[in-house]
MOPAC internal coordinates of N, CA, C and O (Angstrom, degrees):
PM7 1SCF
backbone

  N    0.0000 0     0.00 0     0.00 0    0    0    0
  C    1.4626 1     0.00 0     0.00 0    1    0    0
  C    1.5551 1   111.03 1     0.00 0    2    1    0
  O    1.2310 1   121.08 1   134.67 1    3    2    1
  N    1.3129 1   115.54 1   -45.33 1    3    2    1
  C    1.4624 1   120.28 1  -176.91 1    5    3    2
  C    1.5494 1   108.49 1   -65.40 1    6    5    3
  O    1.2310 1   119.67 1   142.71 1    7    6    5
  N    1.3354 1   118.24 1   -37.29 1    7    6    5
  C    1.4825 1   121.13 1  -176.46 1    9    7    6
  C    1.5043 1   109.04 1   -70.00 1   10    9    7
  O    1.2310 1   118.82 1   146.28 1   11   10    9
  N    1.3407 1   119.85 1   -33.72 1   11   10    9
  C    1.4108 1   122.48 1   176.85 1   13   11   10
  C    1.5607 1   112.25 1   -65.90 1   14   13   11
  O    1.2310 1   122.42 1   137.46 1   15   14   13
  N    1.3553 1   112.98 1   -42.54 1   15   14   13
  C    1.4854 1   117.61 1   176.71 1   17   15   14
  C    1.4539 1   111.13 1   -64.58 1   18   17   15
  O    1.2310 1   120.12 1   133.01 1   19   18   17
  N    1.3378 1   117.38 1   -46.99 1   19   18   17
  C    1.4301 1   120.28 1  -179.38 1   21   19   18
  C    1.5495 1   112.28 1   -62.49 1   22   21   19
  O    1.2310 1   120.10 1   139.33 1   23   22   21
  N    1.3133 1   117.42 1   -40.67 1   23   22   21
  C    1.4780 1   122.35 1   175.80 1   25   23   22
  C    1.4914 1   108.58 1   -62.87 1   26   25   23
  O    1.2310 1   118.85 1   138.54 1   27   26   25
  N    1.3376 1   119.79 1   -41.46 1   27   26   25
  C    1.4519 1   123.77 1  -179.51 1   29   27   26
  C    1.5667 1   111.49 1   -62.59 1   30   29   27
  O    1.2310 1   120.69 1   140.62 1   31   30   29
  N    1.2952 1   116.29 1   -39.38 1   31   30   29
  C    1.4274 1   121.34 1   176.31 1   33   31   30
  C    1.4939 1   111.02 1   -66.24 1   34   33   31
  O    1.2310 1   120.55 1   137.88 1   35   34   33
  N    1.2937 1   116.56 1   -42.12 1   35   34   33
  C    1.5206 1   120.54 1   178.56 1   37   35   34
  C    1.5249 1   107.23 1   -64.85 1   38   37   35
  O    1.2310 1   118.90 1   130.74 1   39   38   37
  N    1.2659 1   119.71 1   -49.26 1   39   38   37
  C    1.4705 1   121.80 1  -179.02 1   41   39   38
  C    1.5347 1   111.15 1   -59.30 1   42   41   39
  O    1.2310 1   120.65 1   137.06 1   43   42   41
  N    1.2986 1   116.36 1   -42.94 1   43   42   41
  C    1.4819 1   119.29 1   177.74 1   45   43   42
  C    1.5099 1   112.22 1   -64.82 1   46   45   43
  O    1.2310 1   120.24 1   139.01 1   47   46   45
  N    1.2704 1   117.15 1   -40.99 1   47   46   45
  C    1.4783 1   120.75 1   177.87 1   49   47   46
  C    1.5227 1   113.45 1   -63.20 1   50   49   47
  O    1.2310 1   121.13 1   135.67 1   51   50   49
  N    1.3064 1   115.44 1   -44.33 1   51   50   49
  C    1.4632 1   120.44 1   176.30 1   53   51   50
  C    1.4740 1   110.36 1   -64.37 1   54   53   51
  O    1.2310 1   118.69 1   135.95 1   55   54   53
  N    1.3420 1   120.10 1   -44.05 1   55   54   53
  C    1.4409 1   122.76 1   178.58 1   57   55   54
  C    1.5493 1   111.84 1   -62.01 1   58   57   55
  O    1.2310 1   120.07 1   139.70 1   59   58   57
  N    1.2891 1   117.47 1   -40.30 1   59   58   57
  C    1.4612 1   121.79 1   177.02 1   61   59   58
  C    1.5385 1   110.62 1   -62.59 1   62   61   59
  O    1.2310 1   120.98 1   136.96 1   63   62   61
  N    1.3428 1   115.74 1   -43.04 1   63   62   61
  C    1.4643 1   118.06 1   179.79 1   65   63   62
  C    1.5390 1   109.91 1   -67.24 1   66   65   63
  O    1.2310 1   119.20 1   137.51 1   67   66   65
  N    1.3169 1   119.13 1   -42.49 1   67   66   65
  C    1.4529 1   123.13 1   175.24 1   69   67   66
  C    1.5417 1   111.12 1   -55.93 1   70   69   67
  O    1.2310 1   121.14 1   134.50 1   71   70   69
  N    1.3163 1   115.42 1   -45.50 1   71   70   69
  C    1.4575 1   121.73 1  -177.03 1   73   71   70
  C    1.5639 1   111.19 1   -67.02 1   74   73   71
  O    1.2310 1   121.00 1   142.27 1   75   74   73
  N    1.3259 1   115.70 1   -37.73 1   75   74   73
  C    1.4333 1   117.59 1  -174.99 1   77   75   74
  C    1.5474 1   112.87 1   -86.66 1   78   77   75
  O    1.2310 1   120.13 1   152.90 1   79   78   77
  N    1.2829 1   117.36 1   -27.10 1   79   78   77
  C    1.4624 1   122.61 1  -176.24 1   81   79   78
  C    1.5561 1   114.96 1  -125.58 1   82   81   79
  O    1.2310 1   119.38 1  -125.07 1   83   82   81
  N    1.3445 1   118.79 1    54.93 1   83   82   81
  C    1.4279 1   117.65 1  -177.61 1   85   83   82
  C    1.5451 1   114.64 1   -68.95 1   86   85   83
  O    1.2310 1   121.00 1   157.93 1   87   86   85
  N    1.3330 1   115.70 1   -22.07 1   87   86   85
  C    1.4740 1   120.49 1   176.00 1   89   87   86
  C    1.4930 1   111.68 1   -68.99 1   90   89   87
  O    1.2310 1   120.07 1   143.11 1   91   90   89
  N    1.3511 1   117.46 1   -36.89 1   91   90   89
  C    1.4669 1   121.52 1   177.76 1   93   91   90
  C    1.5103 1   110.52 1   -72.00 1   94   93   91
  O    1.2310 1   120.53 1   145.51 1   95   94   93
  N    1.3213 1   116.58 1   -34.49 1   95   94   93
  C    1.5440 1   119.34 1   175.15 1   97   95   94
  C    1.5184 1   107.39 1   -62.70 1   98   97   95
  O    1.2310 1   120.08 1   136.68 1   99   98   97
  N    1.3475 1   117.46 1   -43.32 1   99   98   97
  C    1.4738 1   120.87 1   177.42 1  101   99   98
  C    1.5430 1   110.98 1   -60.33 1  102  101   99
  O    1.2310 1   120.17 1   138.69 1  103  102  101
  N    1.3425 1   117.29 1   -41.31 1  103  102  101
  C    1.4588 1   119.09 1   177.97 1  105  103  102
  C    1.5021 1   114.18 1   -62.27 1  106  105  103
  O    1.2310 1   121.09 1   141.57 1  107  106  105
  N    1.3481 1   115.52 1   -38.43 1  107  106  105
  C    1.4713 1   119.21 1  -179.72 1  109  107  106
  C    1.4662 1   115.66 1   -78.16 1  110  109  107
  O    1.2310 1   119.61 1   150.34 1  111  110  109
  N    1.3688 1   118.36 1   -29.66 1  111  110  109
  C    1.4445 1   120.87 1  -171.84 1  113  111  110
  C    1.5250 1   116.40 1  -111.73 1  114  113  111
  O    1.2310 1   119.88 1   153.92 1  115  114  113
  N    1.3174 1   117.83 1   -26.08 1  115  114  113
  C    1.4611 1   121.08 1  -169.83 1  117  115  114
  C    1.5103 1   116.62 1  -119.59 1  118  117  115
  O    1.2310 1   119.39 1   156.62 1  119  118  117
  N    1.2982 1   118.77 1   -23.38 1  119  118  117
  C    1.4485 1   123.95 1  -173.56 1  121  119  118
  C    1.5064 1   111.66 1   -61.04 1  122  121  119
  O    1.2310 1   120.08 1   138.53 1  123  122  121
  N    1.3032 1   117.45 1   -41.47 1  123  122  121
  C    1.4829 1   121.28 1  -178.18 1  125  123  122
  C    1.5503 1   112.03 1   -63.67 1  126  125  123
  O    1.2310 1   119.06 1   164.23 1  127  126  125
  N    1.3051 1   119.39 1   -15.77 1  127  126  125
  C    1.4567 1   122.15 1  -174.13 1  129  127  126
  C    1.5007 1   110.95 1   -83.60 1  130  129  127
  O    1.2310 1   119.33 1   163.84 1  131  130  129
  N    1.3787 1   118.89 1   -16.16 1  131  130  129
  C    1.4117 1   120.62 1  -177.40 1  133  131  130
  C    1.5433 1   111.45 1  -137.18 1  134  133  131
  O    1.2310 1   119.81 1   -47.75 1  135  134  133
  N    1.2775 1   117.96 1   132.25 1  135  134  133
  C    1.4544 1   121.94 1  -177.25 1  137  135  134
  C    1.5474 1   111.05 1   -92.21 1  138  137  135
  O    1.2310 1   119.64 1   172.17 1  139  138  137
  N    1.3310 1   118.29 1    -7.83 1  139  138  137
  C    1.4743 1   121.66 1  -178.93 1  141  139  138
  C    1.4957 1   114.34 1  -107.87 1  142  141  139
  O    1.2310 1   120.52 1   164.34 1  143  142  141
  N    1.3214 1   116.62 1   -15.66 1  143  142  141
  C    1.4977 1   119.49 1  -176.43 1  145  143  142
  C    1.5025 1   110.06 1   -75.20 1  146  145  143
  O    1.2310 1   121.07 1   -49.18 1  147  146  145
  N    1.2920 1   115.56 1   130.82 1  147  146  145
  C    1.4406 1   121.95 1   176.95 1  149  147  146
  C    1.5093 1   115.59 1   -97.14 1  150  149  147
  O    1.2310 1   121.63 1   168.02 1  151  150  149
  N    1.3276 1   114.49 1   -11.98 1  151  150  149
  C    1.4181 1   118.21 1  -179.77 1  153  151  150
  C    1.5498 1   108.97 1  -176.61 1  154  153  151
  O    1.2310 1   120.63 1   -10.77 1  155  154  153
  N    1.2947 1   116.40 1   169.23 1  155  154  153
  C    1.5132 1   119.24 1   178.61 1  157  155  154
  C    1.4837 1   112.76 1   -72.45 1  158  157  155
  O    1.2310 1   121.23 1   -29.47 1  159  158  157
  N    1.3076 1   115.25 1   150.53 1  159  158  157
  C    1.4430 1   121.15 1   177.33 1  161  159  158
  C    1.5281 1   112.18 1   -71.24 1  162  161  159
  O    1.2310 1   120.47 1   -13.51 1  163  162  161
  N    1.2837 1   116.70 1   166.49 1  163  162  161
  C    1.4758 1   119.77 1   176.65 1  165  163  162
  C    1.5402 1   110.39 1   -63.74 1  166  165  163
  O    1.2310 1   120.74 1   139.86 1  167  166  165
  N    1.3321 1   116.18 1   -40.14 1  167  166  165
  C    1.4487 1   121.44 1  -179.61 1  169  167  166
  C    1.5270 1   110.64 1   -64.19 1  170  169  167
  O    1.2310 1   120.59 1   138.74 1  171  170  169
  N    1.3194 1   116.48 1   -41.26 1  171  170  169
  C    1.4744 1   122.33 1   177.71 1  173  171  170
  C    1.5467 1   110.53 1   -59.79 1  174  173  171
  O    1.2310 1   121.51 1   135.60 1  175  174  173
  N    1.3588 1   114.71 1   -44.40 1  175  174  173
  C    1.4521 1   117.35 1  -179.65 1  177  175  174
  C    1.5104 1   111.00 1   -64.98 1  178  177  175
  O    1.2310 1   120.10 1   135.77 1  179  178  177
  N    1.3443 1   117.42 1   -44.23 1  179  178  177
  C    1.4811 1   120.45 1  -178.86 1  181  179  178
  C    1.5393 1   110.82 1   -61.88 1  182  181  179
  O    1.2310 1   121.06 1   132.87 1  183  182  181
  N    1.3878 1   115.59 1   -47.13 1  183  182  181
  C    1.3945 1   117.90 1  -173.53 1  185  183  182
  C    1.5524 1   111.73 1   -71.69 1  186  185  183
  O    1.2310 1   120.44 1   152.54 1  187  186  185
  N    1.2683 1   116.76 1   -27.46 1  187  186  185
  C    1.4674 1   122.55 1   177.44 1  189  187  186
  C    1.5110 1   108.87 1   -71.03 1  190  189  187
  O    1.2310 1   120.24 1   135.91 1  191  190  189
  N    1.3908 1   117.15 1   -44.09 1  191  190  189
  C    1.4200 1   120.11 1   176.78 1  193  191  190
  C    1.5569 1   113.27 1   -62.40 1  194  193  191
  O    1.2310 1   121.84 1   141.75 1  195  194  193
  N    1.3673 1   114.09 1   -38.25 1  195  194  193
  C    1.4481 1   120.03 1   174.77 1  197  195  194
  C    1.5332 1   111.61 1   -59.04 1  198  197  195
  O    1.2310 1   120.82 1   136.64 1  199  198  197
  N    1.3714 1   116.04 1   -43.36 1  199  198  197
  C    1.4318 1   120.05 1   177.32 1  201  199  198
  C    1.5117 1   111.95 1   -62.45 1  202  201  199
  O    1.2310 1   120.84 1   141.67 1  203  202  201
  N    1.3236 1   116.01 1   -38.33 1  203  202  201
  C    1.4782 1   120.55 1   177.47 1  205  203  202
  C    1.4933 1   113.10 1   -62.50 1  206  205  203
  O    1.2310 1   121.07 1   141.16 1  207  206  205
  N    1.3819 1   115.57 1   -38.84 1  207  206  205
  C    1.4766 1   120.17 1   175.10 1  209  207  206
  C    1.5009 1   110.86 1   -63.46 1  210  209  207
  O    1.2310 1   120.04 1   138.90 1  211  210  209
  N    1.3111 1   117.53 1   -41.10 1  211  210  209
  C    1.4784 1   122.51 1   179.43 1  213  211  210
  C    1.5571 1   108.08 1   -62.91 1  214  213  211
  O    1.2310 1   120.13 1   137.10 1  215  214  213
  N    1.2894 1   117.35 1   -42.90 1  215  214  213
  C    1.4621 1   120.77 1   178.98 1  217  215  214
  C    1.5462 1   110.17 1   -61.10 1  218  217  215
  O    1.2310 1   120.16 1   137.18 1  219  218  217
  N    1.3323 1   117.29 1   -42.82 1  219  218  217
  C    1.4632 1   119.57 1   179.81 1  221  219  218
  C    1.5124 1   110.74 1   -66.83 1  222  221  219
  O    1.2310 1   118.96 1   137.19 1  223  222  221
  N    1.2807 1   119.59 1   -42.81 1  223  222  221
  C    1.4587 1   123.73 1   174.60 1  225  223  222
  C    1.5159 1   111.68 1   -57.11 1  226  225  223
  O    1.2310 1   121.52 1   134.27 1  227  226  225
  N    1.3340 1   114.70 1   -45.73 1  227  226  225
  C    1.5126 1   116.80 1   179.69 1  229  227  226
  C    1.5060 1   110.56 1   -66.05 1  230  229  227
  O    1.2310 1   119.39 1   147.07 1  231  230  229
  N    1.2899 1   118.77 1   -32.93 1  231  230  229
  C    1.4782 1   120.56 1   174.44 1  233  231  230
  C    1.4741 1   114.09 1   -64.66 1  234  233  231
  O    1.2310 1   121.40 1   138.24 1  235  234  233
  N    1.3527 1   114.92 1   -41.76 1  235  234  233
  C    1.4860 1   119.94 1   176.96 1  237  235  234
  C    1.5461 1   111.42 1   -64.74 1  238  237  235
  O    1.2310 1   119.91 1   139.31 1  239  238  237
  N    1.3148 1   117.78 1   -40.69 1  239  238  237
  C    1.4465 1   121.59 1   176.66 1  241  239  238
  C    1.5117 1   109.45 1   -62.23 1  242  241  239
  O    1.2310 1   119.90 1   135.59 1  243  242  241
  N    1.3359 1   117.79 1   -44.41 1  243  242  241
  C    1.4981 1   119.89 1   179.51 1  245  243  242
  C    1.4799 1   112.10 1   -62.77 1  246  245  243
  O    1.2310 1   119.67 1   148.45 1  247  246  245
  N    1.3321 1   118.23 1   -31.55 1  247  246  245
  C    1.4489 1   120.35 1  -177.87 1  249  247  246
  C    1.5798 1   109.73 1   -77.83 1  250  249  247
  O    1.2310 1   121.07 1   138.28 1  251  250  249
  N    1.3203 1   115.55 1   -41.72 1  251  250  249
  C    1.4686 1   119.64 1  -176.11 1  253  251  250
  C    1.5241 1   115.62 1   -79.54 1  254  253  251
  O    1.2310 1   121.14 1   146.58 1  255  254  253
  N    1.3206 1   115.42 1   -33.42 1  255  254  253
  C    1.5074 1   119.44 1  -174.31 1  257  255  254
  C    1.5263 1   112.98 1   -56.37 1  258  257  255
  O    1.2310 1   116.43 1   136.54 1  259  258  257
  N    1.3296 1   124.40 1   -43.46 1  259  258  257
  C    1.4561 1   116.69 1  -178.03 1  261  259  258
  C    1.5700 1   112.74 1   -62.79 1  262  261  259
  O    1.2310 1   120.16 1   151.25 1  263  262  261
  N    1.3135 1   117.30 1   -28.75 1  263  262  261
  C    1.4902 1   119.86 1   177.89 1  265  263  262
  C    1.5076 1   111.38 1   -70.50 1  266  265  263
  O    1.2310 1   121.24 1   143.80 1  267  266  265
  N    1.3807 1   115.24 1   -36.20 1  267  266  265
  C    1.4428 1   118.98 1  -179.39 1  269  267  266
  C    1.5902 1   111.56 1   -71.15 1  270  269  267
  O    1.2310 1   122.12 1   142.45 1  271  270  269
  N    1.2862 1   113.54 1   -37.55 1  271  270  269
  C    1.4737 1   119.75 1  -174.67 1  273  271  270
  C    1.5323 1   113.83 1   -80.62 1  274  273  271
  O    1.2310 1   118.98 1   167.78 1  275  274  273
  N    1.3306 1   119.54 1   -12.22 1  275  274  273
  C    1.4559 1   122.26 1   178.67 1  277  275  274
  C    1.4808 1   111.52 1   -71.09 1  278  277  275
  O    1.2310 1   120.10 1   180.00 1  279  278  277

């Protein structure tokens, strides 16, 4: 139970970071792939924020699920 809660907190924190800083995620993961790109596209920012929301939701599920299943 404690591992699920801890994992949920980590997932939620990562998701929150991804949602708040998608441009930094682009700098770390995608910038090196292109020598002409000056920044992430609007679609990249929206899809990355959507992924961050999914991470937060998964974290919440991981935190709540052990209490529901007991």
